[in-house]
C-alpha positions, 0 to 999 in steps of 0.5 A, spaced: 571 530 217 566 535 219 567 541 214 570 541 208 575 547 210 578 541 214 580 538 208 584 544 206 588 544 213 589 536 212 592 537 205 597 542 207 600 538 212 607 536 210 607 530 215 602 527 211 604 522 205 601 523 198 597 517 198 594 519 205 592 526 202 589 522 196 585 518 201 582 524 204 580 527 198 576 521 196 573 520 203 571 528 202 568 526 196 564 520 199 562 524 205 560 531 201 557 527 195 553 522 198 550 519 192 557 518 189 559 511 191 565 510 187 570 516 186 577 517 182 582 522 182 586 522 175 592 526 172 592 528 165 599 527 162 603 533 159 601 532 152 593 530 154 593 524 151 592 520 157 589 520 164 592 516 170 588 514 176 592 516 182 587 513 186 580 510 187 575 507 191 569 503 190 562 502 193 566 496 197 572 501 199 576 497 195 582 501 192 585 502 186 590 506 182 594 505 175 588 505 171 589 509 165 585 512 159 587 514 152 585 520 148 584 516 142 580 511 145 575 516 149 576 522 144 569 525 146 570 525 153 577 528 153 575 533 148 569 535 153 574 534 160 579 539 157 574 544 155 569 544 160 569 544 168 563 539 169 560 533 166 554 532 169 551 525 167 545 522 171 544 517 165 551 516 163 550 510 159 546 514 154 550 521 155 554 522 148 560 524 152 560 518 156 557 513 152 565 511 150 565 507 157 559 503 156 563 497 154 569 495 158 568 500 164 560 502 165 558 494 164 564 492 168 563 496 174 556 497 174 556 505 173 550 508 171 551 516 173 557 520 173 559 527 176 566 529 173 570 536 175 576 538 171 581 541 175 586 546 173 593 549 175 595 555 172 590 555 167 591 549 164 587 542 165 591 538 171 586 532 172 579 530 173 575 528 180 570 523 177 564 521 182 560 515 180 554 512 182 553 504 181 547 500 181 542 505 178 542 512 176 542 518 181 540 525 180 546 530 182 544 536 186 547 543 185 550 542 192 553 536 189 556 540 184 558 546 189 561 541 194 565 537 188 568 544 185 570 546 192 574 539 193 577 540 186 579 547 188 583 544 194 585 538 190 588 542 185 593 546 189 595 540 193 596 536 186 600 542 183 605 542 189 606 535 190 604 531 184 603 534 177 610 538 176 614 532 178 610 526 176 606 529 169 612 529 165 614 522 167 611 515 164 606 512 167 610 506 170 615 512 174 609 515 176 605 509 179 612 507 182 613 514 185 606 514 188 607 507 191 614 509 195 611 515 197 606 511 202 
């Protein structure tokens, strides 16, 4: 993918599965935000009390899905994500909003920096694209932020049309089962 505009074209291709499109999103993030070596696409539940990872990939290109975050366990993060577009934390472990992940997430996955963008549909938060840097901290650039914002804009359109209206009203198990069958 040489240009971000090609992502928009690919996401509108009806012959591509939801899983293929999510892989394109994470590939675009890793390509256009070079210091991101771990990326995840998350969807809020309808009541905003949970986020489910639709798809993620780490620095070794191992993929994952189905992780969940509960608002009760990550109160400051959820409040921030629901009222702000960006979370920019070059030093994530000392960031007030992100420090709730220090035990059980940052330590497990060796995460040191976060660049998250909350994307919307019809003025409501739909989900988060989470860019992470493992192995050490990084300084996110204005270009990183601009690229993530563009990717998230395309992602929100695709997810709103293909995932959110159907899946955000379903339980987590049904969501993951449906995504597995779509691949």
